[in-house]
N, C-alpha and C positions, 0 to 999 in steps of 0.2 A: 609293693609289687602285691600287697593285699589290696591297698586303695586303690590300685588299676583295675585289679579283677571286679571287684564292687563297681566300680565306674561302668565297667564294660555292662555288667549285669544289669544295671540302671538303664542304658541307653538302651540296650538291644530291643527291651518292650516298645519303647518310645516310638523307633523306627519300622517296628513289624506293626505298630498300630497305624502308623504314618503310611507304608504301602497297603493294607490292608483298606485303609481309606481313601486312596487315590482312585478315583474312575478311569477305567480306561474307555475311550470314547470310540466307538465303530460309526458306521455311515454318515461321516462327517462330509459335509460339503460346504465351501468358501463360495460366496456372491458380492456380488458388488452390483451397484444400482447409481445412477447419477441425476441431476437434475439441473437445468441452464437456463439464462435468460438474456437477453440484451436490456440494457437499461441505460436509459440518458443521463450523459453527464450533467452534474448540477453545481458544479462549482467551476472557478476559472480560476486558475494562478498564473501570475506575472510576474518576472525579474528584470529589474532597471537596474543602471549603473550610471553615476557620474564620474568620469574620469579624465584626469590631466597628467600631462607629461612635459617635464623641463629639467632645469637645473637647481632650481630654488624649492626643496620640500615646502616650508612653511608658506609660501607663496600658492604651492600647488595645492594645498590643504584646505587653503583659506577658499581657493576656486570652489572646491569640489562641496566643501561645507556651504558656500551660496545656492550653489546650483541644488544641493538637497533640501535647504531650507526652501527655494521657491519650489521644488517638487510637493514636498509637504504641505505646503500653502494652498495647494491645487486639490489638496485632499478634506479642504475644509468643508462642510457639509454633507460631506459625500458618506454616510453612514452605513451603506449598504456594501463599502468595500475597507476592507482591514489591510492597514500597512504597518510594514515593521521594517528595522534596516539590520540585516543580519551580520554583515561584515564591513568591516574598514580595512582597509592593505595598503601599505606603503612598500613600493620593491623598487630595487636600484636595477637601474638599466646599465647593462655591460655591452661593450665595443673592445674586440680583440682582447680582453680577459679583464679590461679596468674598468671601472663604475665611471659612466660618462654623462649618467642622471637619473631621475628619479621619477616612477610612476605612482600616483595614486588613485584609488579607486573604492569608491562607496556603493554598495547595493541596495536597492530598495525592493522588498517584497510586497505585491499586493494580491489580496485572497476576495474572493466573490462570488456570490450564486446570482447576480443579475451581470449578464452577459453583456448587453446593450450600454449599461451605465461603465463596465470597464472598459468596454471596445472605444467609448468617447472621451473617457479619461486617458486612454494609453494614446492617444491621436494629438493629444495636449502635451502630455508628457515628454512625445518625440521629438516635440521642438526644440529640447534642452538636454536630455534624456537620451542615455543608448538602450533599446530593449533587446535584453539577453535571449529570453525566452518567454513564450506562452505556453502552457498546458491547463488541459481537460481532465477532470479527477471527476471521481463518483464520491460522494461524502460519507462519512463513517456511518452517520444515522440512514442516511437512505439503503447504504449495502446492506445494514445488519436487517433491515425492514425487508429486504429482499431477502436476505440468508435466510429468515425464519420461514417463509413462504416455500423456499426451496428445500429445507431442510426436511419439511412436511411433506411434499410430493417425492423426495428422494427415499423416503423410508416407505412412504406408498409404494413406489415401483420396486424396493427391495424385500416387501412382503409379499407383493402380487409374485416375483420371480420365486420366493421359496416355497409358495403355496404350488405353482407349476412344478417345481422339479420335484416335489412331494407326490403329486398327482400321476405325474408320467412316471414314476418307478414305483408306482402301485404302492405306494403309503400313506396312514393316517394322516399323518400332520408332520410336523417338528416342530421341534423348541431348540429358541435359541442359546448360542453359547456365549458369543462374543458378537461386541458391534463398534465399530469404529466411522464417524462423522468427521468429514473432512471439509470444510470452507475453504481451504486454500488461504495463500496471502494475497496482499495487497497488490494489484498488477501496477506495474509502473505509469508515470501522468501520460497523457497524449499527447505530446510537442505537438504544436501548430506552427509558428514560425519563429523567427529570430531577424532582428535587423539593428543594426548599425544606428550610431547619434545620426541624426537628420540635419541637426542644423539648421534646419526653417518648418515654417508651421507644414502640418504633417494631417492629413484626412484621416479620419478613424479607419482603422484596418478593419478588414471583413473575417469574423468568426465563426466557427459552426464548430459547435461542441461536441458530436457525435456520441458515439456510446462507449459502454464499459460491458463485457461479459461477465456475468457473476454465474458460479457454477460450485455445486454442493454434490458430494462424491460420500455414497456407504458403503461400507464394505464389512461384511460379518461371517462368520461361522455358525452354521446349521447342524442341529443334528436328526436326522430321519428317526421318526417313528415305524415301529413294526405295524 
């Protein structure tokens, strides 16, 4: 019991000091401002696939492998286009609850900043591969550069609003209590088109990159001065 009393005596002054040190804020105003800009997309991504269906898995896999080998040969010399093969899958095909065959599928992902080169390549690859999707995106480097400019603009807008509030309320100025800058997440890619495997020569698809909106929001709390 004596130890408990001593502990209470030690803790009480600390709590009193904390309460005395805590500042009560009056005349607090929360404000927000933002800046945004439409920016042309500077990268294009495409997903293609080689797929075969039948009853002999080994023969199907061999056919898919040959199609993908052919597709990758078309990329030789195309340094401006990056390729990867993110997935290779074998599925059973069911009919009335029984496995009646197999489907083998491999995907090919292409990425480039050269829309013209990508368009021409897709026209060639569609002769033997299916085109799953084409999307336009804003590169992370370009987005970061635009966001830096928009952060400065959003902060200027926030400062202007804070000064306006203080002036309209007849105050000498304000001090910043807290501030939060939000650049948002990455938007989803803009889908452009999707086509099945053509089984014939295909002309290059017409592609337009469009634009993405980049936005920065600033939210903060200010305390007005007397």
